[in-house]
Backbone as XML, in Angstrom:
<?xml version="1.0"?>
<chain id="A" units="angstrom">
  <residue number="1" name="MET">
    <atom name="N" x="0.834" y="-0.736" z="0.128"/>
    <atom name="CA" x="-0.202" y="-0.039" z="0.016"/>
    <atom name="C" x="1.185" y="1.669" z="-0.171"/>
  </residue>
  <residue number="2" name="ALA">
    <atom name="N" x="0.267" y="2.398" z="-0.737"/>
    <atom name="CA" x="1.274" y="3.769" z="-0.871"/>
    <atom name="C" x="1.624" y="3.975" z="1.039"/>
  </residue>
  <residue number="3" name="ASP">
    <atom name="N" x="2.755" y="4.715" z="0.625"/>
    <atom name="CA" x="3.011" y="5.139" z="2.264"/>
    <atom name="C" x="1.908" y="6.100" z="2.155"/>
  </residue>
  <residue number="4" name="PRO">
    <atom name="N" x="0.795" y="6.330" z="2.791"/>
    <atom name="CA" x="0.896" y="8.093" z="3.427"/>
    <atom name="C" x="1.652" y="8.372" z="4.218"/>
  </residue>
  <residue number="5" name="ASP">
    <atom name="N" x="3.017" y="8.541" z="4.928"/>
    <atom name="CA" x="3.501" y="9.619" z="5.498"/>
    <atom name="C" x="4.433" y="9.884" z="4.575"/>
  </residue>
  <residue number="6" name="ALA">
    <atom name="N" x="4.304" y="9.178" z="3.655"/>
    <atom name="CA" x="5.260" y="9.491" z="2.589"/>
    <atom name="C" x="5.447" y="10.897" z="2.164"/>
  </residue>
  <residue number="7" name="ASP">
    <atom name="N" x="6.316" y="12.388" z="1.994"/>
    <atom name="CA" x="6.688" y="13.076" z="1.069"/>
    <atom name="C" x="5.898" y="12.954" z="0.413"/>
  </residue>
  <residue number="8" name="TYR">
    <atom name="N" x="5.811" y="12.821" z="-1.533"/>
    <atom name="CA" x="4.711" y="12.669" z="-2.104"/>
    <atom name="C" x="4.812" y="11.434" z="-2.491"/>
  </residue>
  <residue number="9" name="TRP">
    <atom name="N" x="3.800" y="11.213" z="-3.102"/>
    <atom name="CA" x="2.953" y="9.942" z="-4.676"/>
    <atom name="C" x="3.949" y="9.786" z="-5.120"/>
  </residue>
  <residue number="10" name="THR">
    <atom name="N" x="3.823" y="9.012" z="-5.909"/>
    <atom name="CA" x="4.622" y="8.329" z="-7.624"/>
    <atom name="C" x="2.981" y="8.150" z="-7.710"/>
  </residue>
  <residue number="11" name="ILE">
    <atom name="N" x="3.430" y="8.160" z="-9.363"/>
    <atom name="CA" x="2.281" y="7.729" z="-10.561"/>
    <atom name="C" x="2.108" y="6.079" z="-9.485"/>
  </residue>
  <residue number="12" name="ALA">
    <atom name="N" x="2.650" y="5.485" z="-9.500"/>
    <atom name="CA" x="2.758" y="4.168" z="-9.050"/>
    <atom name="C" x="2.216" y="3.463" z="-8.069"/>
  </residue>
  <residue number="13" name="ASP">
    <atom name="N" x="2.434" y="5.073" z="-6.825"/>
    <atom name="CA" x="1.719" y="4.901" z="-5.639"/>
    <atom name="C" x="-0.206" y="5.386" z="-5.797"/>
  </residue>
  <residue number="14" name="VAL">
    <atom name="N" x="-0.471" y="6.430" z="-6.660"/>
    <atom name="CA" x="-1.868" y="7.366" z="-7.047"/>
    <atom name="C" x="-2.150" y="5.238" z="-7.551"/>
  </residue>
  <residue number="15" name="ALA">
    <atom name="N" x="-1.154" y="5.800" z="-8.475"/>
    <atom name="CA" x="-2.313" y="4.063" z="-9.069"/>
    <atom name="C" x="-2.109" y="2.932" z="-8.318"/>
  </residue>
  <residue number="16" name="GLU">
    <atom name="N" x="-2.056" y="2.455" z="-7.081"/>
    <atom name="CA" x="-2.977" y="2.097" z="-6.015"/>
    <atom name="C" x="-3.042" y="2.281" z="-4.891"/>
  </residue>
  <residue number="17" name="TYR">
    <atom name="N" x="-3.077" y="3.408" z="-5.007"/>
    <atom name="CA" x="-3.564" y="4.207" z="-2.882"/>
    <atom name="C" x="-5.893" y="3.789" z="-3.718"/>
  </residue>
  <residue number="18" name="TRP">
    <atom name="N" x="-5.803" y="4.245" z="-5.408"/>
    <atom name="CA" x="-6.625" y="4.374" z="-6.550"/>
    <atom name="C" x="-7.649" y="2.537" z="-6.782"/>
  </residue>
  <residue number="19" name="GLY">
    <atom name="N" x="-6.266" y="1.906" z="-6.885"/>
    <atom name="CA" x="-6.654" y="-0.015" z="-7.447"/>
    <atom name="C" x="-7.204" y="0.415" z="-9.234"/>
  </residue>
  <residue number="20" name="VAL">
    <atom name="N" x="-6.424" y="1.546" z="-9.977"/>
    <atom name="CA" x="-6.596" y="1.369" z="-10.827"/>
    <atom name="C" x="-4.054" y="0.629" z="-11.199"/>
  </residue>
  <residue number="21" name="SER">
    <atom name="N" x="-4.424" y="0.834" z="-12.608"/>
    <atom name="CA" x="-2.725" y="0.804" z="-12.522"/>
    <atom name="C" x="-2.449" y="1.828" z="-13.060"/>
  </residue>
  <residue number="22" name="ALA">
    <atom name="N" x="-1.320" y="1.722" z="-13.455"/>
    <atom name="CA" x="-0.704" y="2.927" z="-13.504"/>
    <atom name="C" x="-0.611" y="4.018" z="-14.665"/>
  </residue>
  <residue number="23" name="GLN">
    <atom name="N" x="-0.770" y="2.543" z="-15.779"/>
    <atom name="CA" x="-1.269" y="3.479" z="-16.745"/>
    <atom name="C" x="-2.432" y="4.420" z="-17.296"/>
  </residue>
  <residue number="24" name="THR">
    <atom name="N" x="-3.437" y="3.425" z="-16.172"/>
    <atom name="CA" x="-4.900" y="4.738" z="-15.860"/>
    <atom name="C" x="-3.990" y="5.449" z="-16.011"/>
  </residue>
  <residue number="25" name="ILE">
    <atom name="N" x="-3.171" y="5.800" z="-14.855"/>
    <atom name="CA" x="-3.116" y="7.983" z="-14.319"/>
    <atom name="C" x="-2.970" y="8.695" z="-15.258"/>
  </residue>
  <residue number="26" name="ARG">
    <atom name="N" x="-1.506" y="7.797" z="-16.051"/>
    <atom name="CA" x="-1.235" y="8.480" z="-17.415"/>
    <atom name="C" x="-2.373" y="8.529" z="-18.334"/>
  </residue>
  <residue number="27" name="THR">
    <atom name="N" x="-3.278" y="8.033" z="-18.419"/>
    <atom name="CA" x="-4.369" y="9.144" z="-18.975"/>
    <atom name="C" x="-4.668" y="10.006" z="-18.819"/>
  </residue>
  <residue number="28" name="TYR">
    <atom name="N" x="-5.278" y="9.741" z="-17.416"/>
    <atom name="CA" x="-6.165" y="10.968" z="-16.384"/>
    <atom name="C" x="-5.633" y="12.060" z="-16.262"/>
  </residue>
  <residue number="29" name="ARG">
    <atom name="N" x="-4.272" y="11.746" z="-16.184"/>
    <atom name="CA" x="-3.569" y="13.205" z="-16.855"/>
    <atom name="C" x="-2.804" y="13.377" z="-17.964"/>
  </residue>
  <residue number="30" name="SER">
    <atom name="N" x="-2.865" y="12.642" z="-18.798"/>
    <atom name="CA" x="-3.169" y="12.880" z="-20.724"/>
    <atom name="C" x="-4.622" y="13.896" z="-21.266"/>
  </residue>
  <residue number="31" name="ARG">
    <atom name="N" x="-5.175" y="13.349" z="-20.311"/>
    <atom name="CA" x="-6.721" y="14.151" z="-20.952"/>
    <atom name="C" x="-6.194" y="15.259" z="-20.287"/>
  </residue>
  <residue number="32" name="GLY">
    <atom name="N" x="-6.425" y="15.947" z="-19.484"/>
    <atom name="CA" x="-6.813" y="16.973" z="-18.731"/>
    <atom name="C" x="-7.994" y="17.675" z="-18.761"/>
  </residue>
  <residue number="33" name="ARG">
    <atom name="N" x="-8.585" y="16.100" z="-18.358"/>
    <atom name="CA" x="-10.176" y="16.259" z="-17.792"/>
    <atom name="C" x="-10.679" y="16.411" z="-15.576"/>
  </residue>
  <residue number="34" name="GLY">
    <atom name="N" x="-9.605" y="16.530" z="-14.988"/>
    <atom name="CA" x="-10.559" y="17.087" z="-14.032"/>
    <atom name="C" x="-10.407" y="15.641" z="-13.545"/>
  </residue>
  <residue number="35" name="GLU">
    <atom name="N" x="-10.047" y="14.835" z="-14.207"/>
    <atom name="CA" x="-9.618" y="13.673" z="-13.238"/>
    <atom name="C" x="-8.830" y="13.045" z="-11.716"/>
  </residue>
  <residue number="36" name="LEU">
    <atom name="N" x="-8.085" y="14.022" z="-12.226"/>
    <atom name="CA" x="-6.275" y="13.391" z="-11.387"/>
    <atom name="C" x="-5.825" y="15.315" z="-10.908"/>
  </residue>
  <residue number="37" name="PRO">
    <atom name="N" x="-6.226" y="14.836" z="-9.495"/>
    <atom name="CA" x="-5.592" y="16.125" z="-9.958"/>
    <atom name="C" x="-3.882" y="17.435" z="-10.200"/>
  </residue>
  <residue number="38" name="ASP">
    <atom name="N" x="-3.862" y="18.846" z="-9.863"/>
    <atom name="CA" x="-1.857" y="18.999" z="-10.675"/>
    <atom name="C" x="-1.225" y="18.326" z="-9.572"/>
  </residue>
  <residue number="39" name="PRO">
    <atom name="N" x="0.339" y="17.417" z="-9.901"/>
    <atom name="CA" x="1.040" y="17.614" z="-9.397"/>
    <atom name="C" x="1.177" y="18.439" z="-8.826"/>
  </residue>
  <residue number="40" name="ASP">
    <atom name="N" x="2.110" y="18.380" z="-7.047"/>
    <atom name="CA" x="2.594" y="19.829" z="-6.139"/>
    <atom name="C" x="4.062" y="19.832" z="-6.627"/>
  </residue>
  <residue number="41" name="LYS">
    <atom name="N" x="4.383" y="18.338" z="-7.327"/>
    <atom name="CA" x="6.447" y="18.688" z="-8.170"/>
    <atom name="C" x="5.511" y="18.141" z="-9.098"/>
  </residue>
  <residue number="42" name="VAL">
    <atom name="N" x="7.314" y="18.550" z="-9.957"/>
    <atom name="CA" x="7.875" y="17.520" z="-11.784"/>
    <atom name="C" x="9.337" y="16.964" z="-10.855"/>
  </residue>
  <residue number="43" name="PHE">
    <atom name="N" x="10.223" y="15.969" z="-11.282"/>
    <atom name="CA" x="11.447" y="16.614" z="-10.948"/>
    <atom name="C" x="11.442" y="15.463" z="-12.142"/>
  </residue>
  <residue number="44" name="GLY">
    <atom name="N" x="12.366" y="15.865" z="-12.647"/>
    <atom name="CA" x="12.527" y="15.735" z="-13.970"/>
    <atom name="C" x="10.838" y="15.596" z="-15.195"/>
  </residue>
  <residue number="45" name="ARG">
    <atom name="N" x="10.656" y="14.256" z="-15.125"/>
    <atom name="CA" x="9.289" y="14.148" z="-16.051"/>
    <atom name="C" x="8.811" y="12.994" z="-14.891"/>
  </residue>
  <residue number="46" name="SER">
    <atom name="N" x="8.489" y="12.862" z="-13.871"/>
    <atom name="CA" x="7.747" y="12.192" z="-13.598"/>
    <atom name="C" x="6.823" y="13.276" z="-12.253"/>
  </residue>
  <residue number="47" name="PRO">
    <atom name="N" x="5.669" y="13.707" z="-12.254"/>
    <atom name="CA" x="4.702" y="14.304" z="-11.070"/>
    <atom name="C" x="4.375" y="13.756" z="-9.994"/>
  </residue>
  <residue number="48" name="VAL">
    <atom name="N" x="4.691" y="13.876" z="-9.217"/>
    <atom name="CA" x="4.008" y="13.735" z="-7.681"/>
    <atom name="C" x="3.293" y="14.659" z="-7.028"/>
  </residue>
  <residue number="49" name="TRP">
    <atom name="N" x="2.743" y="13.839" z="-5.825"/>
    <atom name="CA" x="2.644" y="14.320" z="-5.764"/>
    <atom name="C" x="1.991" y="14.164" z="-3.774"/>
  </residue>
  <residue number="50" name="LYS">
    <atom name="N" x="1.265" y="15.144" z="-3.582"/>
    <atom name="CA" x="1.378" y="15.036" z="-1.451"/>
    <atom name="C" x="0.069" y="14.304" z="-1.431"/>
  </residue>
  <residue number="51" name="PRO">
    <atom name="N" x="0.201" y="12.813" z="-0.233"/>
    <atom name="CA" x="-0.441" y="11.620" z="-0.293"/>
    <atom name="C" x="-1.813" y="12.396" z="0.524"/>
  </residue>
  <residue number="52" name="ALA">
    <atom name="N" x="-1.390" y="13.440" z="1.197"/>
    <atom name="CA" x="-2.537" y="14.232" z="1.347"/>
    <atom name="C" x="-3.345" y="15.436" z="-0.394"/>
  </residue>
  <residue number="53" name="THR">
    <atom name="N" x="-3.124" y="15.545" z="-0.564"/>
    <atom name="CA" x="-3.012" y="16.219" z="-2.114"/>
    <atom name="C" x="-4.820" y="14.949" z="-3.317"/>
  </residue>
  <residue number="54" name="ILE">
    <atom name="N" x="-3.756" y="13.265" z="-3.312"/>
    <atom name="CA" x="-5.010" y="12.266" z="-3.649"/>
    <atom name="C" x="-6.326" y="11.920" z="-2.223"/>
  </residue>
  <residue number="55" name="VAL">
    <atom name="N" x="-5.299" y="11.966" z="-1.133"/>
    <atom name="CA" x="-7.082" y="11.539" z="-0.203"/>
    <atom name="C" x="-7.771" y="12.006" z="-0.362"/>
  </residue>
  <residue number="56" name="ASP">
    <atom name="N" x="-7.513" y="13.792" z="-0.588"/>
    <atom name="CA" x="-8.685" y="14.655" z="-0.617"/>
    <atom name="C" x="-9.117" y="15.558" z="-1.689"/>
  </residue>
  <residue number="57" name="PHE">
    <atom name="N" x="-8.361" y="14.341" z="-2.286"/>
    <atom name="CA" x="-9.169" y="14.948" z="-4.026"/>
    <atom name="C" x="-10.595" y="14.296" z="-4.395"/>
  </residue>
  <residue number="58" name="LYS">
    <atom name="N" x="-11.411" y="14.674" z="-5.072"/>
    <atom name="CA" x="-12.670" y="14.172" z="-4.898"/>
    <atom name="C" x="-12.720" y="13.994" z="-5.960"/>
  </residue>
  <residue number="59" name="ARG">
    <atom name="N" x="-12.367" y="12.761" z="-6.943"/>
    <atom name="CA" x="-12.962" y="11.770" z="-8.429"/>
    <atom name="C" x="-14.121" y="12.394" z="-8.574"/>
  </residue>
  <residue number="60" name="PRO">
    <atom name="N" x="-14.103" y="12.497" z="-9.717"/>
    <atom name="CA" x="-15.885" y="11.869" z="-11.128"/>
    <atom name="C" x="-15.866" y="11.302" z="-9.928"/>
  </residue>
  <residue number="61" name="GLY">
    <atom name="N" x="-16.844" y="10.357" z="-10.751"/>
    <atom name="CA" x="-18.050" y="9.122" z="-10.082"/>
    <atom name="C" x="-18.523" y="9.178" z="-11.954"/>
  </residue>
  <residue number="62" name="GLN">
    <atom name="N" x="-18.250" y="7.481" z="-11.884"/>
    <atom name="CA" x="-18.251" y="6.604" z="-12.474"/>
    <atom name="C" x="-19.795" y="6.588" z="-14.481"/>
  </residue>
  <residue number="63" name="GLY">
    <atom name="N" x="-18.617" y="7.002" z="-14.838"/>
    <atom name="CA" x="-19.440" y="7.840" z="-15.745"/>
    <atom name="C" x="-20.138" y="8.593" z="-16.184"/>
  </residue>
  <residue number="64" name="ALA">
    <atom name="N" x="-19.153" y="9.520" z="-14.810"/>
    <atom name="CA" x="-19.381" y="11.390" z="-14.505"/>
    <atom name="C" x="-18.680" y="12.287" z="-15.599"/>
  </residue>
  <residue number="65" name="ARG">
    <atom name="N" x="-20.102" y="13.255" z="-16.262"/>
    <atom name="CA" x="-18.663" y="13.799" z="-17.571"/>
    <atom name="C" x="-17.539" y="14.800" z="-16.625"/>
  </residue>
  <residue number="66" name="THR">
    <atom name="N" x="-16.882" y="14.761" z="-16.910"/>
    <atom name="CA" x="-15.378" y="15.264" z="-17.004"/>
    <atom name="C" x="-14.947" y="16.431" z="-18.514"/>
  </residue>
  <residue number="67" name="ASP">
    <atom name="N" x="-15.600" y="17.139" z="-19.304"/>
    <atom name="CA" x="-15.188" y="17.934" z="-20.130"/>
    <atom name="C" x="-16.985" y="18.058" z="-19.704"/>
  </residue>
  <residue number="68" name="LEU">
    <atom name="N" x="-17.111" y="18.953" z="-19.303"/>
    <atom name="CA" x="-18.184" y="20.188" z="-19.675"/>
    <atom name="C" x="-17.895" y="21.306" z="-18.056"/>
  </residue>
  <residue number="69" name="SER">
    <atom name="N" x="-16.162" y="21.803" z="-18.058"/>
    <atom name="CA" x="-15.940" y="22.770" z="-17.312"/>
    <atom name="C" x="-15.932" y="24.021" z="-17.089"/>
  </residue>
</chain>
């Protein structure tokens, strides 16, 4: 399980926490439809999030429209 006491979570950590694949997280990020919060920091080309950013994020429900901002 992703370490809640870590400074940052990687794509793999977020995927593990949400129970999806790392590819799904990459897809969420590339679509830019609000399915994933903006990263708190980027190391090189690798986005990372503070655990609280992911835990507190309200994910759109299944089938929810994310393209109507």
